[in-house]
PyMOL Python script that loads the backbone (N, CA, C, O; Angstrom):
from pymol import cmd

cmd.read_pdbstr("""\
ATOM      1  N   UNK A   1     -37.589  -8.316   7.943  1.00  0.00           N
ATOM      2  CA  UNK A   1     -36.491  -8.699   7.078  1.00  0.00           C
ATOM      3  C   UNK A   1     -35.518  -9.567   7.873  1.00  0.00           C
ATOM      4  O   UNK A   1     -35.039  -9.140   8.924  1.00  0.00           O
ATOM      5  N   UNK A   2     -35.215 -10.777   7.396  1.00  0.00           N
ATOM      6  CA  UNK A   2     -34.312 -11.648   8.145  1.00  0.00           C
ATOM      7  C   UNK A   2     -32.884 -11.119   8.100  1.00  0.00           C
ATOM      8  O   UNK A   2     -32.412 -10.613   7.082  1.00  0.00           O
ATOM      9  N   UNK A   3     -32.214 -11.255   9.243  1.00  0.00           N
ATOM     10  CA  UNK A   3     -30.825 -10.812   9.312  1.00  0.00           C
ATOM     11  C   UNK A   3     -29.902 -11.900   8.780  1.00  0.00           C
ATOM     12  O   UNK A   3     -30.136 -13.092   8.979  1.00  0.00           O
ATOM     13  N   UNK A   4     -28.839 -11.458   8.094  1.00  0.00           N
ATOM     14  CA  UNK A   4     -27.834 -12.420   7.647  1.00  0.00           C
ATOM     15  C   UNK A   4     -26.797 -12.573   8.749  1.00  0.00           C
ATOM     16  O   UNK A   4     -26.871 -11.906   9.782  1.00  0.00           O
ATOM     17  N   UNK A   5     -25.849 -13.439   8.527  1.00  0.00           N
ATOM     18  CA  UNK A   5     -24.778 -13.649   9.498  1.00  0.00           C
ATOM     19  C   UNK A   5     -23.614 -12.693   9.282  1.00  0.00           C
ATOM     20  O   UNK A   5     -22.555 -12.857   9.887  1.00  0.00           O
ATOM     21  N   UNK A   6     -23.801 -11.705   8.430  1.00  0.00           N
ATOM     22  CA  UNK A   6     -22.723 -10.763   8.142  1.00  0.00           C
ATOM     23  C   UNK A   6     -22.591  -9.753   9.284  1.00  0.00           C
ATOM     24  O   UNK A   6     -23.582  -9.157   9.705  1.00  0.00           O
ATOM     25  N   UNK A   7     -21.373  -9.564   9.780  1.00  0.00           N
ATOM     26  CA  UNK A   7     -21.173  -8.571  10.835  1.00  0.00           C
ATOM     27  C   UNK A   7     -21.094  -7.160  10.266  1.00  0.00           C
ATOM     28  O   UNK A   7     -20.928  -6.966   9.061  1.00  0.00           O
ATOM     29  N   UNK A   8     -21.214  -6.192  11.149  1.00  0.00           N
ATOM     30  CA  UNK A   8     -21.017  -4.794  10.763  1.00  0.00           C
ATOM     31  C   UNK A   8     -19.604  -4.645  10.205  1.00  0.00           C
ATOM     32  O   UNK A   8     -18.672  -5.301  10.671  1.00  0.00           O
ATOM     33  N   UNK A   9     -19.454  -3.787   9.213  1.00  0.00           N
ATOM     34  CA  UNK A   9     -18.160  -3.603   8.575  1.00  0.00           C
ATOM     35  C   UNK A   9     -17.225  -2.805   9.479  1.00  0.00           C
ATOM     36  O   UNK A   9     -17.625  -1.795  10.059  1.00  0.00           O
ATOM     37  N   UNK A  10     -15.994  -3.256   9.596  1.00  0.00           N
ATOM     38  CA  UNK A  10     -14.983  -2.562  10.377  1.00  0.00           C
ATOM     39  C   UNK A  10     -14.111  -1.720   9.456  1.00  0.00           C
ATOM     40  O   UNK A  10     -14.199  -1.824   8.233  1.00  0.00           O
ATOM     41  N   UNK A  11     -13.276  -0.895  10.052  1.00  0.00           N
ATOM     42  CA  UNK A  11     -12.411   0.013   9.314  1.00  0.00           C
ATOM     43  C   UNK A  11     -11.584  -0.680   8.228  1.00  0.00           C
ATOM     44  O   UNK A  11     -11.464  -0.119   7.139  1.00  0.00           O
ATOM     45  N   UNK A  12     -11.005  -1.871   8.457  1.00  0.00           N
ATOM     46  CA  UNK A  12     -10.200  -2.492   7.390  1.00  0.00           C
ATOM     47  C   UNK A  12     -10.957  -2.676   6.073  1.00  0.00           C
ATOM     48  O   UNK A  12     -10.349  -2.625   5.004  1.00  0.00           O
ATOM     49  N   UNK A  13     -12.243  -2.885   6.133  1.00  0.00           N
ATOM     50  CA  UNK A  13     -13.029  -3.037   4.911  1.00  0.00           C
ATOM     51  C   UNK A  13     -12.977  -1.745   4.100  1.00  0.00           C
ATOM     52  O   UNK A  13     -12.800  -1.778   2.882  1.00  0.00           O
ATOM     53  N   UNK A  14     -13.128  -0.624   4.770  1.00  0.00           N
ATOM     54  CA  UNK A  14     -13.087   0.656   4.080  1.00  0.00           C
ATOM     55  C   UNK A  14     -11.677   0.968   3.567  1.00  0.00           C
ATOM     56  O   UNK A  14     -11.515   1.580   2.512  1.00  0.00           O
ATOM     57  N   UNK A  15     -10.670   0.545   4.316  1.00  0.00           N
ATOM     58  CA  UNK A  15      -9.283   0.729   3.875  1.00  0.00           C
ATOM     59  C   UNK A  15      -9.039  -0.077   2.598  1.00  0.00           C
ATOM     60  O   UNK A  15      -8.382   0.406   1.677  1.00  0.00           O
ATOM     61  N   UNK A  16      -9.559  -1.287   2.540  1.00  0.00           N
ATOM     62  CA  UNK A  16      -9.400  -2.113   1.338  1.00  0.00           C
ATOM     63  C   UNK A  16     -10.149  -1.509   0.154  1.00  0.00           C
ATOM     64  O   UNK A  16      -9.653  -1.528  -0.972  1.00  0.00           O
ATOM     65  N   UNK A  17     -11.335  -0.976   0.405  1.00  0.00           N
ATOM     66  CA  UNK A  17     -12.083  -0.309  -0.666  1.00  0.00           C
ATOM     67  C   UNK A  17     -11.280   0.874  -1.208  1.00  0.00           C
ATOM     68  O   UNK A  17     -11.196   1.069  -2.420  1.00  0.00           O
ATOM     69  N   UNK A  18     -10.693   1.662  -0.305  1.00  0.00           N
ATOM     70  CA  UNK A  18      -9.853   2.776  -0.722  1.00  0.00           C
ATOM     71  C   UNK A  18      -8.654   2.267  -1.526  1.00  0.00           C
ATOM     72  O   UNK A  18      -8.289   2.868  -2.536  1.00  0.00           O
ATOM     73  N   UNK A  19      -8.038   1.163  -1.086  1.00  0.00           N
ATOM     74  CA  UNK A  19      -6.867   0.611  -1.772  1.00  0.00           C
ATOM     75  C   UNK A  19      -7.223   0.136  -3.186  1.00  0.00           C
ATOM     76  O   UNK A  19      -6.427   0.300  -4.111  1.00  0.00           O
ATOM     77  N   UNK A  20      -8.393  -0.442  -3.353  1.00  0.00           N
ATOM     78  CA  UNK A  20      -8.841  -0.860  -4.686  1.00  0.00           C
ATOM     79  C   UNK A  20      -8.935   0.370  -5.592  1.00  0.00           C
ATOM     80  O   UNK A  20      -8.447   0.351  -6.722  1.00  0.00           O
ATOM     81  N   UNK A  21      -9.556   1.426  -5.098  1.00  0.00           N
ATOM     82  CA  UNK A  21      -9.664   2.648  -5.887  1.00  0.00           C
ATOM     83  C   UNK A  21      -8.291   3.227  -6.210  1.00  0.00           C
ATOM     84  O   UNK A  21      -8.044   3.645  -7.341  1.00  0.00           O
ATOM     85  N   UNK A  22      -7.404   3.253  -5.229  1.00  0.00           N
ATOM     86  CA  UNK A  22      -6.059   3.788  -5.440  1.00  0.00           C
ATOM     87  C   UNK A  22      -5.286   2.935  -6.446  1.00  0.00           C
ATOM     88  O   UNK A  22      -4.552   3.468  -7.278  1.00  0.00           O
ATOM     89  N   UNK A  23      -5.445   1.637  -6.373  1.00  0.00           N
ATOM     90  CA  UNK A  23      -4.769   0.748  -7.316  1.00  0.00           C
ATOM     91  C   UNK A  23      -5.216   0.983  -8.745  1.00  0.00           C
ATOM     92  O   UNK A  23      -4.395   0.989  -9.663  1.00  0.00           O
ATOM     93  N   UNK A  24      -6.491   1.174  -8.937  1.00  0.00           N
ATOM     94  CA  UNK A  24      -6.988   1.439 -10.286  1.00  0.00           C
ATOM     95  C   UNK A  24      -6.539   2.809 -10.784  1.00  0.00           C
ATOM     96  O   UNK A  24      -6.356   3.002 -11.985  1.00  0.00           O
ATOM     97  N   UNK A  25      -6.361   3.760  -9.871  1.00  0.00           N
ATOM     98  CA  UNK A  25      -5.832   5.063 -10.269  1.00  0.00           C
ATOM     99  C   UNK A  25      -4.384   4.908 -10.749  1.00  0.00           C
ATOM    100  O   UNK A  25      -3.968   5.567 -11.702  1.00  0.00           O
ATOM    101  N   UNK A  26      -3.633   4.047 -10.094  1.00  0.00           N
ATOM    102  CA  UNK A  26      -2.261   3.778 -10.533  1.00  0.00           C
ATOM    103  C   UNK A  26      -2.251   3.132 -11.914  1.00  0.00           C
ATOM    104  O   UNK A  26      -1.410   3.463 -12.750  1.00  0.00           O
ATOM    105  N   UNK A  27      -3.174   2.222 -12.152  1.00  0.00           N
ATOM    106  CA  UNK A  27      -3.279   1.587 -13.467  1.00  0.00           C
ATOM    107  C   UNK A  27      -3.576   2.640 -14.526  1.00  0.00           C
ATOM    108  O   UNK A  27      -2.933   2.669 -15.576  1.00  0.00           O
ATOM    109  N   UNK A  28      -4.549   3.504 -14.253  1.00  0.00           N
ATOM    110  CA  UNK A  28      -4.916   4.546 -15.203  1.00  0.00           C
ATOM    111  C   UNK A  28      -3.723   5.444 -15.520  1.00  0.00           C
ATOM    112  O   UNK A  28      -3.463   5.750 -16.684  1.00  0.00           O
ATOM    113  N   UNK A  29      -3.019   5.853 -14.509  1.00  0.00           N
ATOM    114  CA  UNK A  29      -1.871   6.733 -14.679  1.00  0.00           C
ATOM    115  C   UNK A  29      -0.752   6.042 -15.463  1.00  0.00           C
ATOM    116  O   UNK A  29      -0.142   6.650 -16.342  1.00  0.00           O
ATOM    117  N   UNK A  30      -0.485   4.784 -15.147  1.00  0.00           N
ATOM    118  CA  UNK A  30       0.571   4.046 -15.847  1.00  0.00           C
ATOM    119  C   UNK A  30       0.218   3.830 -17.315  1.00  0.00           C
ATOM    120  O   UNK A  30       1.083   3.954 -18.183  1.00  0.00           O
ATOM    121  N   UNK A  31      -1.033   3.512 -17.600  1.00  0.00           N
ATOM    122  CA  UNK A  31      -1.448   3.321 -18.988  1.00  0.00           C
ATOM    123  C   UNK A  31      -1.320   4.620 -19.779  1.00  0.00           C
ATOM    124  O   UNK A  31      -0.903   4.607 -20.938  1.00  0.00           O
ATOM    125  N   UNK A  32      -1.675   5.731 -19.158  1.00  0.00           N
ATOM    126  CA  UNK A  32      -1.547   7.025 -19.830  1.00  0.00           C
ATOM    127  C   UNK A  32      -0.080   7.335 -20.115  1.00  0.00           C
ATOM    128  O   UNK A  32       0.247   7.855 -21.182  1.00  0.00           O
ATOM    129  N   UNK A  33       0.793   7.023 -19.181  1.00  0.00           N
ATOM    130  CA  UNK A  33       2.222   7.259 -19.378  1.00  0.00           C
ATOM    131  C   UNK A  33       2.772   6.351 -20.476  1.00  0.00           C
ATOM    132  O   UNK A  33       3.570   6.789 -21.304  1.00  0.00           O
ATOM    133  N   UNK A  34       2.353   5.103 -20.483  1.00  0.00           N
ATOM    134  CA  UNK A  34       2.802   4.170 -21.523  1.00  0.00           C
ATOM    135  C   UNK A  34       2.342   4.617 -22.903  1.00  0.00           C
ATOM    136  O   UNK A  34       3.055   4.434 -23.889  1.00  0.00           O
ATOM    137  N   UNK A  35       1.157   5.200 -22.974  1.00  0.00           N
ATOM    138  CA  UNK A  35       0.622   5.648 -24.264  1.00  0.00           C
ATOM    139  C   UNK A  35       1.493   6.727 -24.891  1.00  0.00           C
ATOM    140  O   UNK A  35       1.452   6.932 -26.104  1.00  0.00           O
ATOM    141  N   UNK A  36       2.274   7.412 -24.079  1.00  0.00           N
ATOM    142  CA  UNK A  36       3.148   8.471 -24.580  1.00  0.00           C
ATOM    143  C   UNK A  36       4.506   7.944 -25.053  1.00  0.00           C
ATOM    144  O   UNK A  36       5.268   8.678 -25.682  1.00  0.00           O
ATOM    145  N   UNK A  37       4.809   6.692 -24.758  1.00  0.00           N
ATOM    146  CA  UNK A  37       6.111   6.118 -25.117  1.00  0.00           C
ATOM    147  C   UNK A  37       6.070   5.472 -26.489  1.00  0.00           C
ATOM    148  O   UNK A  37       5.027   4.976 -26.916  1.00  0.00           O
ATOM    149  N   UNK A  38       7.197   5.476 -27.179  1.00  0.00           N
ATOM    150  CA  UNK A  38       7.255   4.808 -28.485  1.00  0.00           C
ATOM    151  C   UNK A  38       7.003   3.311 -28.338  1.00  0.00           C
ATOM    152  O   UNK A  38       7.427   2.686 -27.366  1.00  0.00           O
ATOM    153  N   UNK A  39       6.319   2.763 -29.301  1.00  0.00           N
ATOM    154  CA  UNK A  39       6.065   1.329 -29.315  1.00  0.00           C
ATOM    155  C   UNK A  39       4.734   0.911 -28.716  1.00  0.00           C
ATOM    156  O   UNK A  39       4.286  -0.219 -28.911  1.00  0.00           O
ATOM    157  N   UNK A  40       4.106   1.817 -27.990  1.00  0.00           N
ATOM    158  CA  UNK A  40       2.812   1.508 -27.379  1.00  0.00           C
ATOM    159  C   UNK A  40       1.725   2.267 -28.127  1.00  0.00           C
ATOM    160  O   UNK A  40       1.795   3.487 -28.277  1.00  0.00           O
ATOM    161  N   UNK A  41       0.736   1.547 -28.586  1.00  0.00           N
ATOM    162  CA  UNK A  41      -0.355   2.165 -29.328  1.00  0.00           C
ATOM    163  C   UNK A  41      -1.321   2.857 -28.364  1.00  0.00           C
ATOM    164  O   UNK A  41      -1.832   2.246 -27.425  1.00  0.00           O
ATOM    165  N   UNK A  42      -1.556   4.136 -28.620  1.00  0.00           N
ATOM    166  CA  UNK A  42      -2.451   4.912 -27.748  1.00  0.00           C
ATOM    167  C   UNK A  42      -3.847   4.308 -27.688  1.00  0.00           C
ATOM    168  O   UNK A  42      -4.479   4.275 -26.632  1.00  0.00           O
ATOM    169  N   UNK A  43      -4.314   3.836 -28.823  1.00  0.00           N
ATOM    170  CA  UNK A  43      -5.644   3.240 -28.860  1.00  0.00           C
ATOM    171  C   UNK A  43      -5.752   2.006 -27.973  1.00  0.00           C
ATOM    172  O   UNK A  43      -6.760   1.800 -27.297  1.00  0.00           O
ATOM    173  N   UNK A  44      -4.709   1.194 -27.984  1.00  0.00           N
ATOM    174  CA  UNK A  44      -4.710  -0.003 -27.131  1.00  0.00           C
ATOM    175  C   UNK A  44      -4.654   0.376 -25.663  1.00  0.00           C
ATOM    176  O   UNK A  44      -5.356  -0.211 -24.840  1.00  0.00           O
ATOM    177  N   UNK A  45      -3.822   1.354 -25.330  1.00  0.00           N
ATOM    178  CA  UNK A  45      -3.728   1.791 -23.933  1.00  0.00           C
ATOM    179  C   UNK A  45      -5.068   2.371 -23.475  1.00  0.00           C
ATOM    180  O   UNK A  45      -5.485   2.157 -22.336  1.00  0.00           O
ATOM    181  N   UNK A  46      -5.734   3.100 -24.359  1.00  0.00           N
ATOM    182  CA  UNK A  46      -7.056   3.642 -24.027  1.00  0.00           C
ATOM    183  C   UNK A  46      -8.066   2.515 -23.824  1.00  0.00           C
ATOM    184  O   UNK A  46      -8.896   2.568 -22.916  1.00  0.00           O
ATOM    185  N   UNK A  47      -7.988   1.506 -24.670  1.00  0.00           N
ATOM    186  CA  UNK A  47      -8.904   0.359 -24.545  1.00  0.00           C
ATOM    187  C   UNK A  47      -8.677  -0.363 -23.224  1.00  0.00           C
ATOM    188  O   UNK A  47      -9.633  -0.724 -22.537  1.00  0.00           O
ATOM    189  N   UNK A  48      -7.406  -0.576 -22.866  1.00  0.00           N
ATOM    190  CA  UNK A  48      -7.113  -1.217 -21.586  1.00  0.00           C
ATOM    191  C   UNK A  48      -7.576  -0.354 -20.416  1.00  0.00           C
ATOM    192  O   UNK A  48      -8.030  -0.870 -19.395  1.00  0.00           O
ATOM    193  N   UNK A  49      -7.458   0.960 -20.574  1.00  0.00           N
ATOM    194  CA  UNK A  49      -7.948   1.872 -19.544  1.00  0.00           C
ATOM    195  C   UNK A  49      -9.447   1.759 -19.351  1.00  0.00           C
ATOM    196  O   UNK A  49      -9.939   1.787 -18.223  1.00  0.00           O
ATOM    197  N   UNK A  50     -10.170   1.632 -20.452  1.00  0.00           N
ATOM    198  CA  UNK A  50     -11.627   1.472 -20.378  1.00  0.00           C
ATOM    199  C   UNK A  50     -11.992   0.145 -19.700  1.00  0.00           C
ATOM    200  O   UNK A  50     -12.921   0.087 -18.895  1.00  0.00           O
ATOM    201  N   UNK A  51     -11.257  -0.909 -20.032  1.00  0.00           N
ATOM    202  CA  UNK A  51     -11.525  -2.203 -19.396  1.00  0.00           C
ATOM    203  C   UNK A  51     -11.233  -2.139 -17.901  1.00  0.00           C
ATOM    204  O   UNK A  51     -11.976  -2.697 -17.093  1.00  0.00           O
ATOM    205  N   UNK A  52     -10.158  -1.464 -17.540  1.00  0.00           N
ATOM    206  CA  UNK A  52      -9.821  -1.315 -16.126  1.00  0.00           C
ATOM    207  C   UNK A  52     -10.904  -0.520 -15.407  1.00  0.00           C
ATOM    208  O   UNK A  52     -11.279  -0.856 -14.283  1.00  0.00           O
ATOM    209  N   UNK A  53     -11.408   0.528 -16.045  1.00  0.00           N
ATOM    210  CA  UNK A  53     -12.463   1.346 -15.443  1.00  0.00           C
ATOM    211  C   UNK A  53     -13.743   0.531 -15.237  1.00  0.00           C
ATOM    212  O   UNK A  53     -14.421   0.689 -14.221  1.00  0.00           O
ATOM    213  N   UNK A  54     -14.071  -0.328 -16.186  1.00  0.00           N
ATOM    214  CA  UNK A  54     -15.243  -1.202 -16.036  1.00  0.00           C
ATOM    215  C   UNK A  54     -15.045  -2.163 -14.871  1.00  0.00           C
ATOM    216  O   UNK A  54     -15.964  -2.393 -14.084  1.00  0.00           O
ATOM    217  N   UNK A  55     -13.842  -2.724 -14.764  1.00  0.00           N
ATOM    218  CA  UNK A  55     -13.554  -3.644 -13.662  1.00  0.00           C
ATOM    219  C   UNK A  55     -13.634  -2.927 -12.326  1.00  0.00           C
ATOM    220  O   UNK A  55     -14.209  -3.448 -11.371  1.00  0.00           O
ATOM    221  N   UNK A  56     -13.060  -1.736 -12.256  1.00  0.00           N
ATOM    222  CA  UNK A  56     -13.114  -0.939 -11.032  1.00  0.00           C
ATOM    223  C   UNK A  56     -14.564  -0.682 -10.635  1.00  0.00           C
ATOM    224  O   UNK A  56     -14.928  -0.848  -9.471  1.00  0.00           O
ATOM    225  N   UNK A  57     -15.379  -0.283 -11.582  1.00  0.00           N
ATOM    226  CA  UNK A  57     -16.787   0.001 -11.296  1.00  0.00           C
ATOM    227  C   UNK A  57     -17.512  -1.227 -10.775  1.00  0.00           C
ATOM    228  O   UNK A  57     -18.274  -1.138  -9.812  1.00  0.00           O
ATOM    229  N   UNK A  58     -17.281  -2.369 -11.400  1.00  0.00           N
ATOM    230  CA  UNK A  58     -17.935  -3.601 -10.970  1.00  0.00           C
ATOM    231  C   UNK A  58     -17.488  -4.005  -9.573  1.00  0.00           C
ATOM    232  O   UNK A  58     -18.311  -4.378  -8.737  1.00  0.00           O
ATOM    233  N   UNK A  59     -16.195  -3.931  -9.320  1.00  0.00           N
ATOM    234  CA  UNK A  59     -15.666  -4.308  -8.006  1.00  0.00           C
ATOM    235  C   UNK A  59     -16.206  -3.385  -6.922  1.00  0.00           C
ATOM    236  O   UNK A  59     -16.689  -3.847  -5.889  1.00  0.00           O
ATOM    237  N   UNK A  60     -16.122  -2.085  -7.161  1.00  0.00           N
ATOM    238  CA  UNK A  60     -16.568  -1.126  -6.146  1.00  0.00           C
ATOM    239  C   UNK A  60     -18.074  -1.202  -5.912  1.00  0.00           C
ATOM    240  O   UNK A  60     -18.539  -1.019  -4.787  1.00  0.00           O
ATOM    241  N   UNK A  61     -18.825  -1.469  -6.957  1.00  0.00           N
ATOM    242  CA  UNK A  61     -20.265  -1.623  -6.808  1.00  0.00           C
ATOM    243  C   UNK A  61     -20.588  -2.821  -5.915  1.00  0.00           C
ATOM    244  O   UNK A  61     -21.435  -2.738  -5.026  1.00  0.00           O
ATOM    245  N   UNK A  62     -19.903  -3.929  -6.165  1.00  0.00           N
ATOM    246  CA  UNK A  62     -20.122  -5.127  -5.347  1.00  0.00           C
ATOM    247  C   UNK A  62     -19.733  -4.871  -3.893  1.00  0.00           C
ATOM    248  O   UNK A  62     -20.496  -5.179  -2.977  1.00  0.00           O
ATOM    249  N   UNK A  63     -18.548  -4.308  -3.685  1.00  0.00           N
ATOM    250  CA  UNK A  63     -18.085  -4.052  -2.321  1.00  0.00           C
ATOM    251  C   UNK A  63     -19.039  -3.110  -1.593  1.00  0.00           C
ATOM    252  O   UNK A  63     -19.371  -3.333  -0.429  1.00  0.00           O
ATOM    253  N   UNK A  64     -19.478  -2.064  -2.279  1.00  0.00           N
ATOM    254  CA  UNK A  64     -20.403  -1.112  -1.662  1.00  0.00           C
ATOM    255  C   UNK A  64     -21.727  -1.773  -1.300  1.00  0.00           C
ATOM    256  O   UNK A  64     -22.320  -1.449  -0.271  1.00  0.00           O
ATOM    257  N   UNK A  65     -22.196  -2.697  -2.137  1.00  0.00           N
ATOM    258  CA  UNK A  65     -23.474  -3.366  -1.832  1.00  0.00           C
ATOM    259  C   UNK A  65     -23.349  -4.261  -0.608  1.00  0.00           C
ATOM    260  O   UNK A  65     -24.270  -4.333   0.206  1.00  0.00           O
ATOM    261  N   UNK A  66     -22.221  -4.941  -0.472  1.00  0.00           N
ATOM    262  CA  UNK A  66     -22.008  -5.787   0.706  1.00  0.00           C
ATOM    263  C   UNK A  66     -21.903  -4.913   1.958  1.00  0.00           C
ATOM    264  O   UNK A  66     -22.473  -5.242   2.998  1.00  0.00           O
ATOM    265  N   UNK A  67     -21.184  -3.813   1.854  1.00  0.00           N
ATOM    266  CA  UNK A  67     -21.056  -2.890   2.985  1.00  0.00           C
ATOM    267  C   UNK A  67     -22.428  -2.324   3.360  1.00  0.00           C
ATOM    268  O   UNK A  67     -22.769  -2.243   4.540  1.00  0.00           O
ATOM    269  N   UNK A  68     -23.206  -1.935   2.358  1.00  0.00           N
ATOM    270  CA  UNK A  68     -24.535  -1.375   2.624  1.00  0.00           C
ATOM    271  C   UNK A  68     -25.417  -2.374   3.376  1.00  0.00           C
ATOM    272  O   UNK A  68     -26.091  -2.002   4.336  1.00  0.00           O
ATOM    273  N   UNK A  69     -25.417  -3.615   2.954  1.00  0.00           N
ATOM    274  CA  UNK A  69     -26.231  -4.631   3.628  1.00  0.00           C
ATOM    275  C   UNK A  69     -25.812  -4.784   5.078  1.00  0.00           C
ATOM    276  O   UNK A  69     -26.653  -4.794   5.977  1.00  0.00           O
ATOM    277  N   UNK A  70     -24.507  -4.902   5.306  1.00  0.00           N
ATOM    278  CA  UNK A  70     -24.016  -5.084   6.677  1.00  0.00           C
ATOM    279  C   UNK A  70     -24.323  -3.870   7.544  1.00  0.00           C
ATOM    280  O   UNK A  70     -24.745  -4.018   8.691  1.00  0.00           O
ATOM    281  N   UNK A  71     -24.116  -2.681   7.010  1.00  0.00           N
ATOM    282  CA  UNK A  71     -24.364  -1.468   7.793  1.00  0.00           C
ATOM    283  C   UNK A  71     -25.847  -1.266   8.076  1.00  0.00           C
ATOM    284  O   UNK A  71     -26.222  -0.825   9.162  1.00  0.00           O
ATOM    285  N   UNK A  72     -26.688  -1.591   7.097  1.00  0.00           N
ATOM    286  CA  UNK A  72     -28.131  -1.461   7.284  1.00  0.00           C
ATOM    287  C   UNK A  72     -28.615  -2.435   8.357  1.00  0.00           C
ATOM    288  O   UNK A  72     -29.421  -2.073   9.215  1.00  0.00           O
ATOM    289  N   UNK A  73     -28.125  -3.658   8.303  1.00  0.00           N
ATOM    290  CA  UNK A  73     -28.544  -4.651   9.289  1.00  0.00           C
ATOM    291  C   UNK A  73     -28.048  -4.308  10.686  1.00  0.00           C
ATOM    292  O   UNK A  73     -28.700  -4.627  11.681  1.00  0.00           O
ATOM    293  N   UNK A  74     -26.897  -3.660  10.756  1.00  0.00           N
ATOM    294  CA  UNK A  74     -26.358  -3.284  12.065  1.00  0.00           C
ATOM    295  C   UNK A  74     -27.081  -2.089  12.673  1.00  0.00           C
ATOM    296  O   UNK A  74     -27.050  -1.882  13.886  1.00  0.00           O
ATOM    297  N   UNK A  75     -27.732  -1.306  11.815  1.00  0.00           N
ATOM    298  CA  UNK A  75     -28.380  -0.069  12.293  1.00  0.00           C
ATOM    299  C   UNK A  75     -29.634  -0.330  13.052  1.00  0.00           C
ATOM    300  O   UNK A  75     -30.283   0.608  13.512  1.00  0.00           O
TER     301      UNK A  75
END
""", "prot")
cmd.dss("prot")
cmd.show_as("cartoon", "prot")
cmd.util.cbc("prot")
cmd.orient("prot")
């Protein structure tokens, strides 16, 4: 298997992955809080929450795949 030019992942990569997850948790929490306030439709807040969850999944999946490739090649 040919090696790519990608280096082994360092700690900052994992910190950024954690930050992405934490950021989406903040979004989820804020949307839930907004859904309880007058003027905000619960259904819309739920829909935005679902879209955010899809984005989080796609981002984390991509980041994990890049990390996996780099770590596998370094091993």
